[in-house]
C-alpha positions, 0 to 999 in steps of 0.5 A: 500500500502506498503511503504518501509522505509529501504533496506538492503542486507545480504548474506547467504551461505550453506553447506549440503543438497541443498533442505533444504537450497534452501527452507530456503533461498526462505522462508527467501527472501519472509519473509524479503521482507514483514517485517513491524515495528511500525516506521522507527526507528525500524529496525531488527538487523542482529542477529534477521535475523540470529535467524529467519533463524535458525527457518525457517531452523529447519522446513525444516531440520525436514521435511528432517530428517523425510523423510529420517528417519535420527536422527543421529548426522551428520549435514544435513545443515550448514548456514552462515548469514553475512552482515552489522548490521544496529542496531550495525553499524558493519559487523557480521557473524552468523553460523547455524547448525542443531543438534540432541539430545535425538531425538530432532532436533534444529538449533544452531545460533552463532555469530563469531568474525571476524578476518582479514585473518582468514576465517570462514568455514562450511561443512564437508570439512572445515579441508581439506580447512584449511590444503590446505590454510595453505600449500598455504600460506607457499608456497606463490603462487598457481599453476598459480603463483597468490600470493593473494586471497588464499582462492579462489584459494583453493576453485577452487582447491577443485572444480577441484579435483571433489571428490564429496564433494564440489559443482561444481563451485565457487561463490563469494559474497561480503558484505560491509556497503552499502549491499551485491553483488554477483560477477561473476567469471572468469576462467583463460585466456587461450592464443589463446582463444577469451575471458575469461569465466564469470561464475555465479554458474557454468553457462557461463554468455555469452554462456548460459545466453547471452542476455535477450532481450535488456539486458546483465549481468553486475556487477562486477567479480573476476578472 
């Protein structure tokens, strides 16, 4: 019988091929739930989890590239692993990206120094995000008059532009020393409407998900 002696949630976000990303995250979820150590004092560092993610991602990216016959230098998958490291006692962020050199596929894994107010971005549209964020900060308010959470405002704007290069919804996950929590998002309230809409991964929480037997979706959200 397995006896859990440690529990820690971390966040993983991705840009690029959704199939390879989903396979990577599904495998990581299963593997990390079954980790065993020799004693309660032995706990993997967040860096250990990041490098494991890189090894798992390499397997699925290799399958993807072989199926597409694609050995170009264009990255197929970017990942961010972020959370509280129980070994080092601080918040950490690691970025992963597949690379091809001399027809050999690898997945790099790099630790990033986090700075307050400086987002870490991945994906093909990171430069557009950074440009719009800089413009918004100079202006001081977004189109709805909001003067805070500018990175979220920029992502919302990029989603609304619907250019096909950014996912169709805003997802928010917040990490602290106690773990990781997914947040639902709330669309801007329209006067005359009966309620604001809560969304998780683009799905209306109250209309589509609704009640699950006697239960409803709770948790925290952000508008």
